[in-house]
C-alpha positions as CSV (number, residue, x, y, z in Angstrom):
1,X,0.0,0.0,0.0
2,X,1.3,3.5,-0.8
3,X,0.8,6.1,1.9
4,X,1.0,9.7,0.9
5,X,1.8,12.2,3.7
6,X,-0.1,15.3,2.8
7,X,1.6,18.6,3.6
8,X,0.4,20.0,7.0
9,X,-2.5,17.5,7.1
10,X,-1.7,16.6,10.7
11,X,-1.8,20.2,11.8
12,X,-4.9,20.9,9.7
13,X,-7.1,18.5,11.7
14,X,-5.4,19.1,15.1
15,X,-7.9,20.0,17.8
16,X,-7.7,23.5,19.1
17,X,-7.9,22.8,22.8
18,X,-6.5,20.1,25.3
19,X,-9.2,17.4,25.6
20,X,-10.1,13.9,26.2
21,X,-9.9,13.1,22.5
22,X,-11.2,9.9,21.2
23,X,-12.4,11.0,17.8
24,X,-13.0,8.2,15.2
25,X,-10.7,8.6,12.2
26,X,-12.0,8.8,8.6
27,X,-9.9,6.6,6.3
28,X,-9.9,7.2,2.6
29,X,-8.2,5.0,0.0
30,X,-8.1,5.9,-3.7
31,X,-8.5,2.6,-5.6
32,X,-8.7,4.1,-9.1
33,X,-7.8,7.6,-10.3
34,X,-7.9,7.5,-14.1
35,X,-10.6,8.8,-16.3
36,X,-12.4,6.9,-19.2
37,X,-9.3,4.9,-20.1
38,X,-7.1,3.2,-17.5
39,X,-3.3,3.4,-17.7
40,X,-0.4,1.3,-16.4
41,X,-0.5,3.3,-13.2
42,X,-4.1,4.4,-12.8
43,X,-7.2,2.2,-12.6
44,X,-10.7,3.1,-13.4
45,X,-12.4,5.3,-10.7
46,X,-13.2,4.0,-7.2
47,X,-12.7,5.4,-3.7
48,X,-13.1,3.6,-0.4
49,X,-14.2,5.4,2.8
50,X,-14.1,3.9,6.2
51,X,-15.6,5.5,9.3
52,X,-16.4,3.5,12.4
53,X,-18.4,0.5,11.2
54,X,-19.2,2.1,7.8
55,X,-17.3,0.8,4.8
56,X,-18.4,2.9,1.8
57,X,-17.4,2.5,-1.9
58,X,-17.7,5.5,-4.1
59,X,-18.0,4.3,-7.7
60,X,-16.8,0.9,-8.8
61,X,-14.9,1.0,-12.1
62,X,-13.3,-2.0,-13.9
63,X,-10.6,-3.6,-11.8
64,X,-11.8,-2.3,-8.4
65,X,-11.8,-5.8,-6.9
66,X,-8.1,-6.2,-7.6
67,X,-7.4,-2.8,-6.2
68,X,-9.2,-3.7,-3.0
69,X,-7.0,-6.8,-2.7
70,X,-3.9,-4.7,-3.3
71,X,-5.0,-2.2,-0.6
72,X,-5.7,-5.1,1.8
73,X,-9.3,-4.1,2.1
74,X,-11.8,-7.0,2.6
75,X,-14.6,-6.5,0.1
76,X,-17.0,-8.4,2.5
77,X,-16.9,-5.4,4.8
78,X,-18.4,-3.1,2.1
79,X,-22.0,-2.2,3.2
80,X,-22.7,0.8,1.0
81,X,-21.9,1.9,-2.6
82,X,-22.4,5.4,-3.9
83,X,-22.5,5.6,-7.7
84,X,-22.0,9.0,-9.3
85,X,-23.3,8.1,-12.8
86,X,-23.6,5.2,-15.2
87,X,-20.6,5.7,-17.5
88,X,-18.6,2.5,-17.8
89,X,-15.4,3.7,-16.1
90,X,-17.5,4.2,-12.9
91,X,-19.6,1.0,-12.8
92,X,-18.0,-1.8,-14.9
93,X,-16.6,-3.4,-11.7
94,X,-20.0,-4.0,-10.1
95,X,-20.9,-7.4,-11.7
96,X,-17.6,-8.9,-10.7
97,X,-17.9,-7.5,-7.2
98,X,-21.4,-9.0,-6.8
99,X,-20.1,-12.4,-7.9
100,X,-17.2,-12.3,-5.4
101,X,-19.4,-11.3,-2.5
102,X,-21.8,-14.1,-3.3
103,X,-19.0,-16.7,-3.6
104,X,-17.7,-15.6,-0.2
105,X,-21.1,-15.8,1.6
106,X,-21.8,-12.1,1.9
107,X,-24.4,-12.0,4.7
108,X,-25.5,-8.4,4.6
109,X,-27.8,-6.4,2.4
110,X,-25.7,-4.3,0.1
111,X,-27.1,-0.8,-0.1
112,X,-26.5,1.0,-3.4
113,X,-27.3,4.6,-4.0
114,X,-27.1,6.6,-7.2
115,X,-28.8,9.0,-9.6
116,X,-32.0,8.3,-11.6
117,X,-31.5,5.2,-13.7
118,X,-29.4,3.2,-11.1
119,X,-32.3,1.0,-10.2
120,X,-32.9,-0.2,-13.8
121,X,-29.1,-0.6,-14.3
122,X,-28.7,-2.9,-11.3
123,X,-31.8,-4.8,-12.2
124,X,-30.4,-5.5,-15.6
125,X,-27.1,-6.7,-14.2
126,X,-28.9,-9.1,-11.9
127,X,-31.2,-10.3,-14.8
128,X,-28.6,-10.6,-17.5
129,X,-25.6,-12.1,-15.6
130,X,-25.5,-15.6,-14.4
131,X,-24.2,-15.4,-10.8
132,X,-23.1,-18.5,-8.9
133,X,-24.6,-17.1,-5.7
134,X,-26.9,-14.1,-5.4
135,X,-26.6,-11.5,-2.7
136,X,-29.3,-9.2,-1.2
137,X,-29.1,-5.8,-2.8
138,X,-31.2,-2.7,-2.1
139,X,-31.0,0.2,-4.6
140,X,-32.2,3.8,-4.1
141,X,-32.2,6.7,-6.4
142,X,-31.2,9.7,-4.4
143,X,-31.1,13.5,-4.5
144,X,-30.6,15.6,-1.3
145,X,-29.9,14.2,2.1
146,X,-30.4,10.4,2.0
147,X,-28.5,9.1,5.0
148,X,-28.9,10.7,8.5
149,X,-27.5,8.8,11.5
150,X,-26.4,9.8,15.0
151,X,-22.8,10.1,13.7
152,X,-23.0,11.3,10.1
153,X,-25.0,12.3,7.1
154,X,-24.6,11.9,3.4
155,X,-26.1,14.2,0.8
156,X,-26.4,13.9,-3.0
157,X,-26.8,16.8,-5.5
158,X,-27.1,16.7,-9.2
159,X,-24.1,17.7,-11.3
160,X,-23.8,18.7,-15.0
161,X,-22.5,15.9,-17.1
162,X,-23.5,14.2,-20.3
163,X,-25.0,11.4,-18.2
164,X,-27.3,12.0,-15.1
165,X,-24.7,12.4,-12.4
166,X,-24.6,13.0,-8.6
167,X,-21.9,14.6,-6.4
168,X,-21.8,13.6,-2.7
169,X,-20.6,14.9,0.6
170,X,-20.0,12.9,3.8
171,X,-20.5,15.1,6.9
172,X,-19.7,14.0,10.4
173,X,-22.1,15.4,13.1
174,X,-20.9,18.1,15.4
175,X,-19.6,16.7,18.7
176,X,-19.1,17.8,22.3
177,X,-15.5,17.3,23.4
178,X,-14.2,17.2,27.0
179,X,-11.6,19.8,28.1
180,X,-8.9,17.6,29.7
181,X,-7.5,20.3,31.9
182,X,-10.8,21.1,33.5
183,X,-11.7,17.5,33.8
184,X,-8.5,16.8,36.0
185,X,-9.9,19.2,38.6
186,X,-12.9,16.9,39.2
187,X,-12.9,13.4,40.5
188,X,-15.5,11.7,38.4
189,X,-16.9,8.3,39.7
190,X,-16.8,6.7,36.3
191,X,-16.8,7.0,32.5
192,X,-20.6,7.1,32.5
193,X,-20.5,10.7,33.7
194,X,-18.1,11.6,30.8
195,X,-20.6,10.0,28.4
196,X,-23.4,12.1,29.8
197,X,-21.4,15.3,29.4
198,X,-20.6,14.4,25.8
199,X,-24.3,14.1,25.2
200,X,-25.0,17.6,26.5
201,X,-26.3,16.4,29.9
202,X,-25.5,17.9,33.3
203,X,-24.2,15.6,36.0
204,X,-24.1,15.6,39.8
205,X,-21.1,15.1,42.0
206,X,-21.6,15.1,45.7
207,X,-25.0,16.6,45.2
208,X,-23.5,19.5,43.2
209,X,-24.7,20.0,39.7
210,X,-21.9,20.2,37.1
211,X,-23.1,21.8,33.9
212,X,-21.9,20.2,30.7
213,X,-21.1,23.6,29.2
214,X,-18.4,24.1,31.9
215,X,-16.5,21.0,30.9
216,X,-17.1,20.7,27.2
217,X,-16.7,22.7,24.0
218,X,-18.2,22.0,20.5
219,X,-16.2,20.5,17.8
220,X,-17.3,20.8,14.2
221,X,-17.8,17.6,12.3
222,X,-15.4,16.8,9.4
223,X,-16.7,17.0,5.9
224,X,-15.4,15.3,2.7
225,X,-16.9,16.0,-0.7
226,X,-16.7,14.0,-3.9
227,X,-17.1,15.6,-7.3
228,X,-16.6,13.2,-10.2
229,X,-17.4,13.9,-13.8
230,X,-19.0,17.2,-14.3
231,X,-18.6,20.6,-15.9
232,X,-18.7,23.8,-13.8
233,X,-22.1,24.3,-12.1
234,X,-23.5,25.9,-9.0
235,X,-24.1,22.6,-7.1
236,X,-20.4,21.9,-7.0
237,X,-20.0,25.0,-4.7
238,X,-22.9,23.8,-2.5
239,X,-21.4,20.3,-2.2
240,X,-17.8,21.3,-1.4
241,X,-18.5,24.4,0.7
242,X,-16.3,24.4,3.9
243,X,-15.1,20.8,3.2
244,X,-12.1,19.7,5.2
245,X,-11.2,17.7,2.1
246,X,-12.7,18.0,-1.4
247,X,-12.0,15.2,-4.0
248,X,-12.6,16.8,-7.4
249,X,-12.1,15.5,-10.9
250,X,-9.5,17.1,-13.0
251,X,-9.7,15.4,-16.4
252,X,-8.0,18.2,-18.4
253,X,-5.6,21.1,-18.3
254,X,-7.0,24.5,-18.8
255,X,-4.7,25.0,-21.7
256,X,-6.7,22.4,-23.7
257,X,-9.2,23.8,-26.2
258,X,-12.0,25.2,-24.2
259,X,-14.7,24.0,-26.6
260,X,-13.4,20.4,-26.2
261,X,-13.6,20.7,-22.4
262,X,-17.1,22.0,-22.6
263,X,-18.2,19.3,-25.1
264,X,-16.9,16.5,-22.9
265,X,-18.4,18.2,-19.8
266,X,-15.4,17.8,-17.5
267,X,-13.3,20.1,-15.2
268,X,-9.8,21.3,-15.7
269,X,-7.2,21.6,-12.9
270,X,-7.6,25.3,-12.8
271,X,-11.4,25.1,-12.5
272,X,-11.2,22.6,-9.7
273,X,-8.7,24.8,-7.8
274,X,-10.7,27.9,-8.3
275,X,-13.8,26.2,-7.0
276,X,-11.9,24.9,-3.9
277,X,-10.6,28.3,-3.1
278,X,-13.9,30.2,-3.5
279,X,-15.7,27.5,-1.5
280,X,-13.3,27.7,1.5
281,X,-12.1,24.1,1.1
282,X,-9.2,23.2,3.4
283,X,-7.6,20.6,1.2
284,X,-8.1,19.6,-2.4
285,X,-7.2,16.3,-4.0
286,X,-7.4,16.0,-7.8
287,X,-8.4,12.7,-9.4
288,X,-9.9,11.3,-12.7
289,X,-6.9,12.4,-14.8
290,X,-6.9,11.8,-18.5
291,X,-4.5,9.3,-19.9
292,X,-2.8,12.1,-21.9
293,X,-1.3,13.3,-18.6
294,X,0.1,10.0,-17.5
295,X,3.6,11.3,-17.6
296,X,2.7,15.0,-17.1
297,X,1.2,15.0,-13.7
298,X,3.5,17.8,-12.6
299,X,1.8,20.1,-15.1
300,X,-1.6,19.3,-13.7
301,X,-0.4,20.0,-10.1
302,X,1.4,23.2,-11.2
303,X,-1.7,24.6,-12.8
304,X,-3.9,23.8,-9.8
305,X,-1.5,25.1,-7.2
306,X,-1.3,28.4,-9.1
307,X,-4.9,29.0,-7.9
308,X,-5.1,26.9,-4.7
309,X,-1.9,26.0,-2.9
310,X,-3.3,23.2,-0.7
311,X,-3.7,20.8,-3.6
312,X,-2.4,17.2,-4.2
313,X,-2.9,14.7,-7.0
314,X,-4.4,11.3,-6.0
315,X,-2.5,8.2,-6.9
316,X,-3.8,4.6,-7.0
317,X,-3.7,3.0,-3.6
318,X,-3.0,6.3,-1.9
319,X,-4.4,6.3,1.6
320,X,-5.1,9.2,4.0
321,X,-6.5,9.5,7.5
322,X,-8.4,12.5,8.7
């Protein structure tokens, strides 16, 4: 597995105050970072996100199964798949993944979310392929907030591509954190009191009421956004606004003929960087690079950094932890 140490990423997510800090990490692995045509070093698009018990696959291009193996990620742990759109480089890996899960006694219901058309697409896969063992699959066509749990939410918004396409953001819920210095001054009977404080409840010690506000402070939840295959549109800004990390497609360089870029309905490195800057994104990772830039990645990075310094280019099997 290749680990990329992003510049200042550690400091970027460092808590502001001393605290009893047990935040769950968000793990992100880039399984495929090419565009329509894979290269020797870049697979078709797929990203894996892990948070607590959630194991979410964003798109599943051809070869995703093999990339999962290389990254030492057990495919049986996947419980959700977010599909951006139905172009082959984002979905051709699904039939093979279904077969592998079935052969390995996958015992969950696989939840698949996507834009309009995803239900019919999955139905056709199940109907037209001969699977050795079938798995339980539930498919939902989504737009707006479609997952809302105690810990996080996921929202979909329509993008502007030559196929019906969704962008997504994963947003952790805001948390109450314990100030460690203040906590030391009190002798709490047990961890149950700390749990109550974190839930915004007052506690009693020796008949004295301790207000949760006196021992806690609010911590804003982390946000990661995914923009894959689109031309510039207003919903991109809505999706990536205030993201701790924005993953945005960068198929072309701005120097390419503008009419061609518009015709194929993709973003350039410059456009992605400008969008990140104007939307107050903390960190930008570019992905979905055209094969024409296989040996010219420095040009892509140079163009983006001219407009947004905190930019990196994703590489296959690159992993980051937030």
